[in-house]
C-alpha positions, -999 to +999 in steps of 0.1 A: +275-186+212+283-180+175+306-210+173+281-232+191+254-222+167+276-229+137+285-263+151+248-271+156+240-260+121+268-281+107+255-312+126+220-306+112+233-304+077+254-335+081+224-354+096+202-343+067+228-354+041+231-388+058+193-392+058+191-383+021+222-403+011+226-434+034+258-444+016+275-414+033+270-430+067+299-454+061+300-492+060+268-510+069+270-530+101+255-564+104+233-570+134+248-592+161+221-619+155+231-622+118+268-625+127+262-652+153+239-671+129+264-669+101+292-681+125+272-710+137+262-721+102+298-717+090+310-739+119+284-766+111+293-764+074+330-767+082+324-797+104+304-814+076+331-806+051+357-821+075+337-853+077+333-853+039+371-851+035+376-881+058+348-901+044+351-894+007+389-889+005+400-869-025+364-860-036+358-845-001+390-825-003+380-812-038+345-803-025+360-785+006+385-765-015+357-756-040+334-744-012+362-724+005+373-708-028+337-698-037+331-684-002+364-664-004+355-651-039+320-641-028+333-622+003+360-605-019+334-594-045+311-581-017+339-561+000+350-547-034+314-536-043+309-519-009+343-502-010+334-484-042+302-468-027 
C-alpha cells in the first residue's frame, strides 16, 4: 500500500504542476480539423503556384520560390521558439 500511495501522490503533484505550468505538458498538438484545413489550403496554394509558374514563366518561378522560402522560414522560427520553452 505504501508504494501505491506514493505513486498516487506523485501523480497528483505532477498533475498540479502541469495545470499550473502548461509548458511542462510538452509540445502542443494541433487539432485534426486544423491540420486538415492547413493541408487542403496548402494543396490549393501549391496548385495555384504551379499554374503561376506555367503561365507567368520566370516571374511565377520567383513567386513560388519566395513563398516556399517564407513558409519554410516561418515554420523553422516557430519550431525554434517552441523548442526553447
